[in-house]
N, C-alpha and C positions, 0 to 999 in steps of 0.2 A: 292185819286187818282189813276188811273190805269197807271201802267207804260208802256211805250213806248220800245216794246222788237222787235223791227223790226232789222232785219239782213242784211247784204252784203253777196251776194254769188258769185263767180266767173261766175258761168251760172244760169239763173232763175231756180228754183224748184217750184214743187207744193205749191200753199197757205196753205195748209193743213200741209205740212211738215214745211214751212216757219214760220208759226203762233205757231205752237204748242211749248209749253212749260211747265214747271212744277210750276205753282203758287203755294203760301202758304194761299193766302187770298181766303177763300170759305164764299158764302153767306148763311148764316146758315138760312135764312128764305124760300128758295126756294127750293121746292121738284123735284125729277126727277121722269119722269112717268115711268110705267113698260114698255110702249114702246120703250122708248130709253134705257131703260136696256136691252130689248131683243135686239135691233138693237145692241148695243155695243158687245153683246154675239155672236149674229150673225156672225159679223165682225170677232172675235176671232175664230169662229168655222170654217171659211172657208181659214183659214190662211195654208200655205204650212207646210208639214212634212214630214220626212225621212219614206219610204215605205207607204206614206198616214196613219201613226200610230195615228196621232192625241194624242200626250202623255199629252196634257195640261188636267187639271181640274180646274177650279174655284168654290170658293165659294162666293156667293153675300150676304152682309148684306144692307138692306135698313133701314135706321134710322126711316123712318115714317111708316114702315109697321110692324116693329119687333124692337122697340127699345131695348128690353133687348139682344136680338142676335146681334146687332150692338153694344151695350156695350160691351159684352164679346169678340168680335172680338179687339175693340178698346182700350180694356185692355192689350191686347197682343202688341201693338206698344210700342215702347222706349217713354221715358218722352219726350225727345226734340221734337218728331213727335206730340205727345199728345196736347201739346201745340196750334197745329193749325189745325189738323185734324178734333178736337172737333167740327168743323163749317162746315165739309162735310156732303153730305146726303148719300153717298154711299160708302162702303169699298168693294173690291175685293180681295181675295186672290188667285195668281196663284201659280198653285202646279205641278211638274212634275213627270211623271209616269218614273221611272229610267228602266223599264224592257218594252221591246216590247210586245203590247198585242197579236201580231200574232205569237211571237214567245218566250212564256214564260221563258224560260231557257237562253235567250240572253240579257244582258245588253244594253239598248238604251243610247249610248254615245252622241246622238243629240238630247236628250229630252230637254236639259235646253236651248239650242238654238232654238227648235221648239217652246218651250213655251214662250221665249222672242220673236219670231216672232208673237205669237197669241197674246201677249200682245201690242205689236206695233201696230197690226190691231184693237185692241180693244180703244187704246189711239186716235188713228188717226180717228177712227168712232165719238168718243165722241166729237172732235175737229169739225166734221163736223155736229154734232148737237147743236154745241154751247157751250157745255161743256168744263169745263177743269178738267184735271188728273193730280195727283203726284205719280209716283210710288216710294216706298220705300224699302229700304233693312234693316232699323231699324225697327226690331220686333223680338221677341221672338219666333224664330220657334218651339222649343220644347213645349212652352206652348201653341201655337198655335194648335200643334198636338194634344195635349191631349185634349183642351177645344173642338175642333170640331171631334174628333175619326178618325184623317188622318191617315189610315195604312200604313205600309210600303209596298212597296217600294217607295210610292209616297214623293216628297220632297218638302217642301215650298220654293218658289223661292222670292216672292215679294209680298208686299201687295199695294194697289192703292186706293187712295183717289179720288173721282170723284164728282163735283158738278158743281155751277155756280160761276163764278169769282165776287168776291167783290174788294171795294178799298183796295189799301195797307194801309190804314190808319188803318184798324182794327188790323193790326200786330204791335209789340212793337220791340223796339231795332235791334239786328242785323238780326231778321226774317225780317224786314220792310226794312233795307239796301239792303238785298240780294233779296228781292222782286223787289227793283227798280234799282237794278245793271243791266247794259247792259249785254246780253248773249254774249257770246264769246265761240270761239274753239280754238284748236290747229291749226298750219299751215297744210294745206293737205299735203304739202310734208313730214310732219312727221309722218303720218298715213296710206298714201296710196303710194303705191309702183309699179313700172312698170317693166317687165320681171325679177324681181331678187329683193332679198331682200334689203331694205334700199337704193334702187334707187328711186329717187322721181320721181313720173308721172309727165308726161308733160301736164300742164294745155294750152298751146298753141302750135298748130302745124303750 
């Protein structure tokens, strides 16, 4: 069965945003095309960044074109992620350049923010293509750095599994429970303020 992940919002939001979530059930039989991969990275490429510096770098591994390289990336994931990522088709690693390209002696404190923006563009484009994504912090960054010769001052930020969604039945135990659980967020007033810290924004005027 596929879970019902519909959400209630105070005002309508775009379907791409409303429908995007992070499943763990991937269909191991379906391939992602090269055109789809390029479409996702184009979306990331056109994300905003401080000074237009584009601090993001991405490594892409496609199981169906280079299974050995995909496996090497997969081996950098934590065991609890490997349980379900094994069925995904493509893995990305998002990596932030912590030094400005245009000013090599200056630290870029916005690099992680900007790389996150690029990743959000990537996963929304995946949603538009009928794909699903799951971003992960559960990986060995040091192992990834060594395995793929990632130099300083570049910092691995996240790994992203991409594929086609499968039924939750392929998952077991807690993984299936989480797959089927309703989506939830903290109340707006606990995270969004107006005119000052901790003053909840008014949602009705």
